[in-house]
Structure formats: structure tokens, C-alpha cells
GUGU-960855 format. One record per residue (C-alpha): y, z, x; residue in one letter; residue number from 1. Coordinates in Angstrom, 1 decimal. Layout:
% residues N
       py       pz       px   residuo   num
        Y        Z        X         a   NUM
...
***
This chain:
% residues 425
       py       pz       px   residuo   num
    114.4    100.8     -7.5         m     1
    118.1    100.3     -7.7         s     2
    119.9     97.1     -8.5         d     3
    121.5     97.2     -5.1         a     4
    118.8     98.0     -2.6         p     5
    119.6     99.3      0.9         d     6
    118.8     96.0      2.5         r     7
    121.8     94.4      0.9         t     8
    124.0     96.5      3.2         r     9
    126.9     96.9      0.8         g    10
    127.1     93.4     -0.7         i    11
    127.4     93.8     -4.5         p    12
    124.3     93.0     -6.5         y    13
    126.1     90.3     -8.5         w    14
    127.3     88.6     -5.3         e    15
    123.9     88.7     -3.7         l    16
    122.3     87.0     -6.8         v    17
    125.2     84.5     -7.1         t    18
    125.0     83.6     -3.4         l    19
    121.2     83.2     -3.4         i    20
    121.6     81.0     -6.5         a    21
    124.2     78.8     -4.8         c    22
    122.0     78.5     -1.7         i    23
    119.2     77.3     -3.8         m    24
    121.6     75.1     -5.9         a    25
    122.2     73.0     -2.8         l    26
    118.8     71.6     -3.3         n    27
    119.3     70.8     -7.0         a    28
    122.7     69.2     -6.2         a    29
    121.2     66.9     -3.6         a    30
    118.7     65.7     -6.2         i    31
    120.4     65.6     -9.6         d    32
    123.8     64.3     -8.5         i    33
    122.1     61.0     -7.5         f    34
    120.3     60.4    -10.8         i    35
    123.1     58.2    -12.2         p    36
    123.4     56.4     -8.8         a    37
    119.9     55.1     -8.4         l    38
    120.6     51.7    -10.1         t    39
    123.7     51.3     -8.0         g    40
    121.8     52.0     -4.8         i    41
    119.2     49.5     -5.7         a    42
    121.8     46.9     -6.3         r    43
    124.0     47.8     -3.3         s    44
    121.1     47.7     -0.9         l    45
    119.4     44.7     -2.6         e    46
    116.0     46.3     -3.3         l    47
    113.3     43.9     -4.5         a    48
    111.8     46.4     -6.9         n    49
    114.2     48.7     -8.8         p    50
    111.6     51.4     -8.9         n    51
    112.0     51.8     -5.2         q    52
    115.3     53.5     -5.7         a    53
    113.4     56.5     -6.9         q    54
    112.4     57.0     -3.3         f    55
    116.0     58.3     -2.7         v    56
    114.8     61.4     -4.6         i    57
    111.2     61.4     -3.3         s    58
    112.1     61.1      0.4         s    59
    114.4     64.1      0.1         y    60
    111.7     66.1     -1.7         v    61
    109.1     65.2      1.0         m    62
    111.3     66.4      3.8         g    63
    112.2     69.5      1.9         f    64
    108.6     70.3      1.3         g    65
    107.2     69.7      4.8         i    66
    109.9     71.6      6.7         a    67
    109.4     74.9      4.7         q    68
    106.4     75.8      6.9         i    69
    108.5     76.0     10.1         a    70
    111.4     77.8      8.5         y    71
    109.2     80.6      7.1         g    72
    107.6     81.3     10.4         t    73
    110.9     81.2     12.2         l    74
    112.6     83.5      9.7         s    75
    109.8     86.1     10.1         d    76
    110.5     86.1     13.8         r    77
    114.3     85.7     14.2         y    78
    115.6     86.9     10.8         g    79
    116.9     85.2      7.7         r    80
    120.5     84.6      8.6         r    81
    120.3     82.4     11.8         p    82
    117.5     80.3     10.4         v    83
    119.4     79.7      7.1         l    84
    122.6     78.7      9.0         l    85
    120.7     76.3     11.2         f    86
    119.2     74.6      8.1         g    87
    122.6     74.4      6.4         l    88
    124.1     72.7      9.5         a    89
    121.4     70.0      9.3         i    90
    122.0     69.6      5.6         y    91
    125.7     69.0      6.1         v    92
    125.3     66.7      9.1         a    93
    122.7     64.5      7.4         a    94
    124.8     64.3      4.3         s    95
    127.8     63.0      6.2         i    96
    125.6     60.5      8.3         a    97
    124.2     59.1      5.1         a    98
    127.6     57.8      4.1         v    99
    127.3     55.3      6.8         f   100
    123.7     54.3      6.3         a   101
    123.5     50.4      6.7         p   102
    120.0     49.9      5.2         t   103
    117.7     51.4      2.6         f   104
    115.2     52.5      5.3         g   105
    117.9     54.4      7.3         i   106
    119.1     56.0      4.0         l   107
    115.7     57.3      3.2         l   108
    115.3     58.7      6.7         a   109
    118.6     60.5      6.4         l   110
    117.6     61.8      3.0         r   111
    114.4     63.2      4.5         a   112
    116.4     64.9      7.2         i   113
    118.8     66.3      4.6         q   114
    115.7     67.7      2.8         g   115
    114.5     69.2      6.1         i   116
    117.8     71.1      6.4         g   117
    117.7     72.1      2.7         a   118
    114.2     73.5      3.1         a   119
    115.7     76.6      4.8         a   120
    117.7     77.3      1.6         t   121
    114.5     77.6     -0.5         r   122
    112.5     79.6      2.0         v   123
    115.3     82.1      2.9         i   124
    116.4     82.6     -0.7         a   125
    112.9     83.5     -1.9         v   126
    112.3     85.7      1.2         s   127
    115.6     87.6      0.8         v   128
    114.6     88.4     -2.8         v   129
    111.1     89.4     -1.7         r   130
    112.6     91.6      1.0         d   131
    114.6     93.5     -1.5         c   132
    112.5     93.5     -4.7         f   133
    108.9     93.4     -5.8         g   134
    106.6     92.8     -8.8         g   135
    108.2     92.2    -12.2         a   136
    111.6     93.2    -10.8         r   137
    111.3     90.3     -8.3         m   138
    110.5     87.9    -11.2         a   139
    113.5     89.2    -13.1         s   140
    115.9     88.7    -10.2         v   141
    114.5     85.3     -9.5         m   142
    115.0     84.4    -13.2         s   143
    118.6     85.4    -12.9         l   144
    118.9     83.3     -9.8         v   145
    117.3     80.4    -11.6         m   146
    119.6     80.8    -14.5         m   147
    122.7     80.3    -12.3         i   148
    120.8     77.7    -10.3         f   149
    120.2     75.7    -13.5         m   150
    123.9     75.3    -14.0         v   151
    123.7     72.6    -11.2         i   152
    121.4     70.2    -13.1         p   153
    123.9     70.5    -16.0         v   154
    126.9     69.7    -13.9         i   155
    125.5     67.5    -11.1         a   156
    124.5     64.4    -13.0         p   157
    127.8     64.4    -14.9         n   158
    129.7     65.0    -11.6         l   159
    127.8     62.1    -10.1         g   160
    128.7     59.9    -13.0         q   161
    132.3     60.9    -12.7         l   162
    132.3     60.1     -9.0         i   163
    130.9     56.7     -9.8         l   164
    133.9     55.9    -12.0         l   165
    136.1     56.1     -8.9         f   166
    133.7     55.1     -6.1         g   167
    130.0     54.7     -5.4         d   168
    127.0     56.5     -3.9         w   169
    128.8     56.9     -0.6         h   170
    131.3     59.3     -2.2         e   171
    128.5     61.3     -3.7         i   172
    127.2     62.1     -0.2         f   173
    130.7     63.3      0.7         l   174
    130.7     65.6     -2.3         a   175
    127.4     67.3     -1.5         i   176
    128.4     67.7      2.2         s   177
    131.5     69.6      1.1         a   178
    129.4     71.8     -1.2         f   179
    127.0     72.5      1.7         g   180
    129.9     73.4      4.0         a   181
    131.3     75.8      1.4         f   182
    128.0     77.6      1.1         v   183
    127.5     77.8      4.9         a   184
    130.9     79.5      5.3         v   185
    130.1     82.0      2.5         w   186
    126.7     82.7      4.0         t   187
    128.2     83.2      7.5         y   188
    130.7     85.8      6.3         f   189
    128.8     87.6      3.5         r   190
    125.0     87.2      3.6         m   191
    123.4     90.4      5.1         p   192
    120.3     90.3      7.3         e   193
    117.5     91.6      5.0         t   194
    114.6     91.6      7.4         l   195
    114.5     94.8      9.4         h   196
    113.8     94.5     13.1         p   197
    110.6     96.5     12.8         e   198
    109.3     94.0     10.2         d   199
    109.7     90.9     12.4         r   200
    106.5     89.1     13.4         i   201
    106.3     88.0     17.1         p   202
    106.1     84.3     17.4         l   203
    102.6     84.1     18.8         t   204
     99.9     81.6     17.8         m   205
     97.5     84.3     16.7         s   206
    100.0     86.0     14.5         r   207
    101.2     82.8     12.9         v   208
     97.7     81.4     12.3         t   209
     96.7     84.9     10.9         g   210
     99.6     84.8      8.5         a   211
     98.7     81.3      7.3         f   212
     95.1     82.3      6.8         k   213
     96.2     85.2      4.6         l   214
     98.2     82.8      2.5         v   215
     95.6     80.1      2.0         v   216
     92.6     82.5      1.6         t   217
     94.1     84.7     -1.1         n   218
     92.6     83.2     -4.3         r   219
     95.3     84.4     -6.6         r   220
     98.2     83.2     -4.4         a   221
     96.5     79.9     -3.6         f   222
     95.6     79.1     -7.2         a   223
     99.0     80.0     -8.6         y   224
    100.6     77.8     -5.9         t   225
     98.5     74.8     -6.9         l   226
     99.3     75.4    -10.6         s   227
    103.0     75.6     -9.8         t   228
    102.8     72.3     -7.8         a   229
    101.2     70.6    -10.8         l   230
    104.0     71.8    -13.1         t   231
    106.6     70.8    -10.5         f   232
    105.0     67.3    -10.6         g   233
    106.0     67.2    -14.3         v   234
    109.6     68.1    -13.5         l   235
    109.9     65.7    -10.5         f   236
    108.4     62.8    -12.5         a   237
    111.0     63.3    -15.2         f   238
    113.9     63.5    -12.7         i   239
    112.7     60.3    -10.9         n   240
    112.5     58.3    -14.2         q   241
    115.5     59.9    -16.1         a   242
    117.9     57.1    -15.5         e   243
    115.4     54.4    -16.4         q   244
    114.2     56.3    -19.5         v   245
    117.6     57.2    -20.9         y   246
    119.5     54.1    -19.6         g   247
    116.9     51.3    -20.0         t   248
    114.4     52.4    -22.7         i   249
    116.9     54.1    -25.0         y   250
    120.0     52.1    -23.7         a   251
    122.3     55.2    -23.7         l   252
    124.5     53.9    -20.8         g   253
    126.5     56.3    -18.7         p   254
    126.3     58.9    -21.5         a   255
    122.7     59.5    -20.6         f   256
    123.8     62.3    -18.2         t   257
    124.9     64.4    -21.2         l   258
    121.4     64.3    -22.6         y   259
    119.9     65.1    -19.3         f   260
    122.2     68.0    -19.0         s   261
    121.2     69.2    -22.5         a   262
    117.6     69.6    -21.2         g   263
    118.9     71.5    -18.2         a   264
    120.9     73.9    -20.4         i   265
    117.8     74.7    -22.5         f   266
    115.8     75.3    -19.3         m   267
    118.5     77.7    -18.0         a   268
    118.4     79.6    -21.3         v   269
    114.6     79.8    -21.1         a   270
    114.9     81.2    -17.5         s   271
    117.5     83.8    -18.6         f   272
    115.3     84.8    -21.6         t   273
    112.4     85.1    -19.2         n   274
    114.4     87.5    -17.0         s   275
    115.0     89.7    -20.1         r   276
    111.4     89.6    -21.3         l   277
    109.3     89.7    -18.2         v   278
    109.6     93.4    -17.5         v   279
    108.6     94.2    -21.1         r   280
    105.8     91.8    -21.6         f   281
    104.7     91.0    -18.0         g   282
    104.6     87.9    -15.9         m   283
    101.0     86.9    -17.0         r   284
    101.4     87.1    -20.7         r   285
    104.7     85.2    -20.7         l   286
    103.7     82.5    -18.2         s   287
    100.1     82.0    -19.6         h   288
    101.4     81.6    -23.1         g   289
    104.1     79.2    -22.0         a   290
    101.5     77.1    -20.0         l   291
     99.2     76.8    -23.1         c   292
    102.1     75.6    -25.2         l   293
    103.2     73.3    -22.3         f   294
     99.9     71.5    -22.5         l   295
     99.9     71.4    -26.3         a   296
    103.4     69.9    -26.5         f   297
    102.6     67.3    -23.9         n   298
     99.4     66.2    -25.7         i   299
    101.3     65.9    -29.0         l   300
    104.2     64.0    -27.3         h   301
    101.7     61.5    -25.7         l   302
     99.9     61.0    -29.0         a   303
    103.2     60.2    -30.8         i   304
    104.2     57.9    -28.0         a   305
    100.9     56.0    -28.2         l   306
    101.2     55.6    -31.9         l   307
    104.8     54.3    -31.4         s   308
    103.8     51.6    -28.9         g   309
    104.8     53.7    -25.9         g   310
    108.3     54.3    -27.0         v   311
    108.7     57.2    -29.6         p   312
    111.9     57.5    -31.5         p   313
    114.7     59.0    -29.4         f   314
    115.0     62.2    -31.4         p   315
    111.3     62.8    -31.0         v   316
    111.5     62.1    -27.2         f   317
    114.5     64.4    -26.8         l   318
    112.9     67.3    -28.7         v   319
    109.6     66.8    -26.7         g   320
    111.3     66.8    -23.3         i   321
    113.5     69.8    -24.1         i   322
    110.4     71.7    -25.3         a   323
    108.7     70.9    -22.0         t   324
    111.7     71.9    -19.9         l   325
    112.1     75.2    -21.8         c   326
    108.5     76.1    -21.2         l   327
    108.8     75.3    -17.6         f   328
    111.5     78.0    -17.5         g   329
    108.8     80.5    -18.3         f   330
    106.2     79.1    -15.9         i   331
    107.9     78.3    -12.6         g   332
    109.5     81.6    -11.6         t   333
    106.6     83.8    -12.9         n   334
    103.9     81.7    -11.2         f   335
    105.9     81.8     -7.9         n   336
    106.2     85.6     -8.2         a   337
    102.5     86.0     -9.0         l   338
    101.7     83.9     -5.9         a   339
    104.0     85.9     -3.7         m   340
    103.1     89.3     -5.0         e   341
    100.1     90.0     -2.7         p   342
    101.8     88.5      0.3         l   343
    104.9     90.6      0.9         g   344
    103.8     91.6      4.5         h   345
    104.3     88.0      5.6         v   346
    107.0     87.1      3.1         a   347
    108.7     84.4      5.2         g   348
    105.5     82.6      6.1         t   349
    104.1     83.1      2.6         a   350
    107.3     81.7      1.0         s   351
    107.2     78.7      3.3         s   352
    103.5     77.8      2.9         v   353
    103.7     78.2     -0.9         l   354
    107.0     76.3     -1.0         g   355
    105.5     73.5      1.0         f   356
    102.5     73.2     -1.3         m   357
    104.6     73.5     -4.4         q   358
    107.4     71.1     -3.5         t   359
    105.6     68.6     -1.4         f   360
    102.7     68.5     -3.8         g   361
    104.9     68.3     -6.8         g   362
    107.1     65.7     -5.1         g   363
    104.1     63.4     -4.3         v   364
    102.7     63.7     -7.9         l   365
    106.1     63.2     -9.4         g   366
    106.8     60.1     -7.2         a   367
    103.4     58.6     -8.1         t   368
    104.0     59.0    -11.8         i   369
    107.6     57.8    -11.5         g   370
    106.6     54.7     -9.6         y   371
    104.2     53.7    -12.4         l   372
    107.1     53.2    -14.8         y   373
    106.4     50.1    -16.9         d   374
    109.2     50.2    -19.5         g   375
    107.5     52.6    -21.7         t   376
    106.9     56.4    -21.8         l   377
    103.1     56.1    -21.6         t   378
    102.7     56.5    -17.8         p   379
    105.1     59.5    -17.8         l   380
    103.5     61.4    -20.7         l   381
    100.0     60.6    -19.6         s   382
    100.8     62.1    -16.2         g   383
    102.3     65.1    -18.0         y   384
     99.0     65.8    -19.8         v   385
     96.8     65.4    -16.7         v   386
     99.1     67.7    -14.7         l   387
     99.2     70.3    -17.5         s   388
     95.4     70.4    -17.7         i   389
     95.2     70.9    -13.9         g   390
     97.8     73.6    -14.0         a   391
     95.9     75.5    -16.7         l   392
     92.6     75.2    -14.8         l   393
     94.2     76.6    -11.7         c   394
     95.7     79.6    -13.6         a   395
     92.2     80.3    -15.0         l   396
     90.8     80.3    -11.4         i   397
     93.6     82.7    -10.3         a   398
     92.7     85.1    -13.1         e   399
     88.9     84.8    -12.9         n   400
     88.8     83.0    -16.2         g   401
     90.8     85.6    -18.2         k   402
     94.4     84.8    -19.2         l   403
     97.0     87.0    -20.8         f   404
     96.0     90.1    -18.9         a   405
     98.5     92.9    -18.2         r   406
    100.2     92.7    -14.9         d   407
     98.1     94.6    -12.4         r   408
     99.1     97.4    -10.2         a   409
     98.3     97.1     -6.5         p   410
     94.6     97.3     -5.7         s   411
     92.3     97.3     -2.7         r   412
     91.0     93.9     -3.9         e   413
     94.1     92.3     -2.4         d   414
     94.7     94.1      1.0         p   415
     98.4     93.2      1.2         l   416
     99.4     94.3     -2.2         v   417
     99.7     98.0     -1.4         t   418
    101.8     97.3      1.6         h   419
    104.0     94.9     -0.4         s   420
    104.7     97.2     -3.2         h   421
    105.3    100.2     -1.0         a   422
    107.7     98.2      1.1         a   423
    109.5     97.0     -2.1         a   424
    109.9    100.5     -3.4         e   425
***
């Protein structure tokens, strides 16, 4: 398989990867740029409970998760480009409208609509990669995409903090609407259509329900999706509480975005490292090993926190959270690729259903843990341990109780695998 498959229709490999990364980065930008603004939003809109400001993140994630189901089905019928451009239009329009939101309730509604638009970016990006690549190669490409994508969590909080020096959260919405418009123009002129006409699925109830059934009844895909959702819960819980942890518990002030960015840098490095190692060692060995360490580090971190009255020394916390984020870089992309691997024949629908479960499930779990914030790290780290145990159990179910196996070749056991790999090659 070449680096520039026929379905890219002439677009250079580096540009395809960069464009997909920017498309996915719209989602990260819409989340991370608001982290330093949550306290200001709570104060500006006079919220009774400051923890409610976290819903600015959660409402976006909920809309993002739910809408993925529709986009996947539509993209399998009408192609990747038109569905993506439709979603980008919603994203930009909702971002502009949010500037004028008069109440917190309306702001949350517009954030949910913004997430609904952004859902197209996640579904189409993954589907385009799956259209062009398969197996470990897909995981490698997705890791490169994630490496570029992870630049946004490094830049976005600091950009948000910079905007707050000259304005407030209204100007932040203007900034992300401009980014969305830029990506929409680039997509319109450069993104090729990667779904061949003969591969499109008619938009009939029987075909749609059949595709959904294939997704949810495939043990490996379903279990890995649940495991990914649980690990995403860890990530979303941290994002929801980041400003309170860094700013309130450790009193770092506006400089907290630099520490948040440090974690994102290490996660990006881990994702890049994964892209280099996954072809050699395999998705299962890397991700299973990372998941076991993920659980071990979270248990150790919680134990130290409990011995420190719920607030471990800042250097200990920083090392612990960076270790968790690094290991996430070896889990997320590999587990998503393992879930998608047997579902290539319905890539759009598969991507949307898996994305819905992973994002919506992770968002609900993260919001629940975040809302339990009590001025210490105990609720956060306790949630980490519980979610890590659940993720490991799901991985065991996916692999019939045997971890660290070699990546398998297509087999009759999963009826879509043969078709998926043949199409990928």
C-alpha cells in the first residue's frame, strides 16, 4: 500500500494528513480554548454554582457525540465532502451566534448546536482515513493525524488566555468561528471525495439498521468502543476540572495554561511514538501494555492523594497527570483502529456509531466526575481508577480474556474483515 493511495486523487499525502488533522482540530479548539474562560463565564452570567460553568464543555461534547450517528449514515449515502461541508457550516454559524447569547441556557444550547456541527469533522476524518488505509497502517496514519491534532491543546488554552487579556469569552467564539471558516474553505477547494460511487449505501431503513446491527453485535468492535469511552471519560474529566485544579487547588493563576499545555505536548509525543512503533509491535501489544500501566499509575496517584489529604504536592500531581496523558496517546488511536478494523464495509456508519458511544459516553462520565469537584483531587482520581478498571475489563472481553496477542490477519470469524482488508489494499 502506498503512502498516497488512489482515493486521494492527487492530493499529496502530507496535505491529506494535515487537512484531516485540522478538521479534527476544530473539535479540540472548541473545547480547550474555553478552559481559561470558564470562571469568567460563571461570573459574567452570574451562575449560582461555579461548577456549572463546566457544562460549557459538556454541552458541546454531548451535541458532538449524539450527532455522529446521523453524519455517518449520511456520508455513506451521499459521500464525505458534502456532509463535511454541511457540518462545518453549522459549526461556524453556531459559533457566531454564541457571541450574542444573553443567558447561560441559550449559550449551552448554542454550544450543543456547535457540537452537532463539529460531529461531522470527527466522522468524516476517520472515514476518509478508513477509506484509504487499513489495519496497522490506518493506526499509523491516525497517530500522525493525532500528533498534529494535539498541537491544538497546546496552543488553544494559551490562545484563550491571550484573548482574555484583551477581551472576554465573546471574542473567543469569534476566534473559533474564523478557524472554522478557514478549514471550510480549505476543505471545499482541496479535500477529495474518497468514497467511490459503487461503495455508497442506499439510504433505506433496512440497510441503515443492518449496518447498525453489524456495529453493535461485533464483540470486538463493541468492547473496544466501550473501553475507549471509559478512557475518554478520564480525559474529559481532566479537561472539565483543569482550571479549578490548576487555578484553585494549586493557585497558579493565568500561568496554569502553560502546565496544561505541557501535558498536551507529552500526549502528542506519545501519539507520534505510537505511529512509529505500532507497525513493528502491533496495536494490541502497545495499547494493552499502555492500558495496564494506565491503571497502575492512576491507582498510585490516588493512593498518594489520599495520603496527602486529597491534595498531593504539585510536582507529584504534574508527573502523575502527564504519565496518564502519555499513556492515553498509546490507547485512544489503537483502540479506535481495533474497533473499526472489522467494520470497513460500513465505515461511515461504523465511525459514527463508535464515535457516538466513545464521545457521548466519555463526555457523560467526564462531566459526572468533574461536577463532583470538592476542592481536592480525590473525586477526580477516584474516577480515574474506576474508569481504568472498566476499560481493562472491556479490553479483556474484546480479546476473549487474552491480552498482548499479535495483531490478527483477517479471519472468517469476523465476516467484514476480509472485505475491509481487501478494499484497503
